[in-house]
C-alpha positions in Angstrom: -58.4 165.0 -23.7 -55.9 167.8 -23.1 -52.2 166.7 -23.5 -50.5 170.0 -22.8 -48.9 170.4 -19.3 -50.4 172.8 -16.9 -49.1 176.4 -17.3 -47.3 176.9 -14.0 -43.7 177.0 -12.8 -42.0 173.9 -11.6 -38.9 173.2 -9.5 -36.1 171.8 -11.6 -34.0 168.8 -10.4 -30.5 170.2 -10.1 -28.8 166.9 -9.1 -26.4 165.7 -11.8 -27.2 162.2 -13.2 -24.8 161.6 -16.1 -21.1 161.3 -15.4 -17.9 160.7 -17.5 -14.9 159.3 -15.5 -11.5 159.0 -17.2 -8.0 158.3 -16.1 -5.0 155.9 -16.4 -5.1 152.3 -15.5 -5.2 151.8 -11.7 -6.1 155.4 -11.1 -9.4 154.7 -9.3 -11.9 155.0 -12.1 -13.8 151.8 -11.4 -13.4 152.3 -7.6 -15.1 155.7 -7.9 -17.8 154.3 -10.1 -18.5 151.6 -7.5 -19.4 154.3 -5.0 -22.5 155.3 -7.0 -25.7 153.9 -5.5 -27.0 150.4 -6.5 -25.1 150.1 -9.7 -25.2 147.5 -12.5 -22.1 147.4 -14.7 -22.0 146.9 -18.5 -18.4 145.8 -18.9 -16.0 145.0 -21.7 -13.5 143.6 -19.2 -13.6 139.8 -18.5 -11.9 140.4 -15.1 -14.8 142.6 -14.0 -17.0 139.5 -13.9 -14.9 137.9 -11.3 -13.2 140.8 -9.4 -16.0 143.3 -9.4 -18.3 143.8 -6.4 -21.4 144.8 -8.4 -23.7 142.8 -10.7 -22.0 142.8 -14.1 -23.2 142.1 -17.7 -20.4 141.2 -20.1 -20.3 143.2 -23.4 -18.9 141.1 -26.3 -19.7 140.1 -29.8 -20.5 136.4 -29.4 -19.4 134.3 -32.4 -19.8 130.7 -33.6 -17.1 128.4 -34.8 -17.1 130.0 -38.2 -16.6 133.5 -36.7 -20.1 134.7 -37.4 -21.7 136.8 -34.8 -24.6 135.0 -33.0 -25.3 137.7 -30.4 -23.9 141.2 -31.1 -23.0 143.8 -28.5 -25.7 146.0 -30.1 -28.4 143.4 -29.3 -27.0 142.8 -25.8 -27.1 146.5 -25.0 -30.6 146.9 -26.4 -31.8 143.9 -24.4 -30.5 145.0 -21.0 -31.4 148.7 -21.5 -34.9 147.7 -22.3 -35.0 145.4 -19.2 -33.7 148.3 -17.0 -36.5 150.4 -18.4 -39.4 147.9 -18.2 -38.6 145.3 -15.6 -39.1 146.1 -11.9 -35.7 146.5 -10.3 -33.8 148.3 -7.6 -30.8 149.6 -9.6 -30.1 153.3 -9.3 -26.9 153.5 -11.5 -25.7 151.9 -14.8 -22.0 151.9 -15.4 -20.4 151.5 -18.9 -16.9 150.3 -18.5 -15.2 151.2 -20.8 -17.0 153.3 -23.4 -14.2 153.2 -26.1 -14.3 149.4 -26.1 -18.1 149.5 -26.6 -17.5 151.8 -29.6 -15.0 149.3 -31.1 -17.4 146.4 -30.5 -20.2 148.3 -32.2 -17.9 149.0 -35.2 -17.0 145.3 -35.3 -20.6 144.2 -35.3 -21.5 146.5 -38.1 -18.6 145.4 -40.2 -19.4 141.7 -39.6 -23.0 142.2 -40.6 -22.0 144.1 -43.8 -19.1 141.7 -44.6 -16.4 144.4 -44.7 -13.1 145.0 -42.9 -13.8 148.6 -41.8 -16.6 151.2 -41.7 -14.8 153.0 -44.5 -15.4 150.0 -46.8 -19.2 150.7 -46.6 -19.7 153.1 -49.5 -20.7 156.7 -49.5 -20.0 157.2 -45.7 -22.9 154.9 -44.9 -20.9 152.9 -42.4 -19.9 156.0 -40.3 -23.4 157.3 -40.5 -24.8 154.0 -39.2 -22.3 153.9 -36.4 -23.0 157.5 -35.4 -26.7 156.8 -35.3 -26.2 153.7 -33.1 -23.9 155.6 -30.7 -26.3 158.5 -30.4 -29.2 156.1 -29.8 -27.2 154.2 -27.1 -26.4 157.4 -25.3 -30.0 158.8 -25.5 -31.4 155.4 -24.4 -29.2 155.4 -21.4 -29.9 159.0 -20.6 -33.6 158.3 -20.7 -33.4 155.7 -17.9 -34.6 156.9 -14.5 -31.2 156.4 -12.9 -27.6 157.7 -12.9 -25.3 156.8 -15.9 -21.6 156.6 -15.5 -19.2 156.2 -18.5 -15.7 155.1 -17.9 -12.8 155.8 -20.3 -9.1 155.2 -20.2 -6.5 157.9 -20.6 -4.0 158.6 -23.4 -1.6 161.3 -24.3 -1.5 163.6 -27.3 0.8 166.4 -28.5 -0.7 169.8 -29.0 1.7 172.7 -30.0 4.7 170.6 -28.9 3.1 170.1 -25.5 1.9 166.6 -24.3 -1.4 166.6 -22.6 -3.7 163.9 -21.1 -7.1 163.2 -22.8 -9.8 160.5 -22.6 -9.0 157.5 -24.8 -12.4 157.8 -26.4 -12.1 159.3 -29.9 -12.8 163.0 -29.9 -15.8 162.8 -32.3 -17.3 160.0 -30.1 -16.4 161.9 -26.9 -18.4 164.9 -28.2 -21.5 162.7 -28.5 -21.1 161.2 -25.0 -19.9 164.3 -23.2 -22.7 166.3 -24.8 -25.1 164.3 -22.7 -23.1 164.3 -19.4 -23.3 166.6 -16.5 -19.9 166.2 -15.0 -16.5 164.9 -16.4 -14.2 163.6 -13.7 -10.4 162.9 -14.1 -8.8 160.3 -11.8 -5.0 160.3 -11.2 -2.7 158.1 -9.1 0.6 159.7 -8.1 2.7 157.8 -5.6 0.4 156.6 -2.9 -2.1 159.4 -3.4 -5.3 159.3 -5.6 -6.6 162.6 -7.0 -9.9 163.5 -8.6 -10.7 166.7 -10.5 -13.4 168.1 -12.6 -12.4 168.7 -16.2 -15.8 169.7 -17.6 -19.3 170.4 -16.3 -22.7 171.3 -17.7 -23.3 174.0 -15.1 -22.3 175.0 -11.6 -23.8 172.7 -9.0 -24.6 173.9 -5.5 -24.3 171.5 -2.6 -27.7 172.6 -1.3 -29.3 171.6 -4.6 -28.1 167.9 -4.5 -31.1 165.9 -3.3 -29.4 162.4 -3.4 -27.2 162.1 -0.3 -25.0 159.4 -1.8 -24.3 161.5 -4.9 -23.7 164.5 -2.7 -21.0 162.6 -0.6 -19.3 161.5 -3.8 -19.2 165.1 -5.2 -18.2 166.7 -2.0 -14.9 164.6 -2.1 -14.0 166.0 -5.6 -12.5 169.5 -5.7 -14.5 171.8 -7.9 -17.6 169.6 -8.2 -19.8 171.6 -6.0 -20.2 175.2 -4.9 -20.4 175.6 -1.2 -23.6 177.3 -0.2 -23.1 180.3 2.0 -24.1 179.7 5.6 -23.6 176.0 5.2 -21.3 175.8 8.2 -23.5 177.9 10.5 
């Protein structure tokens, strides 16, 4: 039996599917994420369970009375990502809110399992190596799902050459892993009564005529710089 694909050109899918949304509290991050089609939210925020409008899975390291983890965030993520892949469902988007908290929970789970206070206490860099492998596996497993993936991150400030600039709260080395598998990075801002959205990074230039999902197209059309207007579109 031949396993090689047929030797002929194919039409690539140009619609972006992996997104990173970052911004300050109350800047519209979760609101924007809720506009993505048929989403399920993997959330580190207890309030999201009660105030959110979409089905939500709580991400937490569950512990017993002695403080031992009985169900880690690693196991919870594995369980639900597997279910999204194998169970029949109608979800089109998975939202991770917020990704830096997920990283902290994974670190805590590793440290609890190894009986140490921090990843650095696991000798010869093994703790950091284990965490990096788990984060990369999480990102790749999410990316392999036949749906959109939206990561949400808070905003923080850092000083570079005596100038203060806004950056995602996710640590740079972790951001590189997540962003390296995203198509568009969107910054949300709230100034006075006005909400702003802008593109801070993109994998490629996206043309409006290439976007096949109408709901994704509507979202991106409302964000300056997300799409290139195709000539003759207004004719």
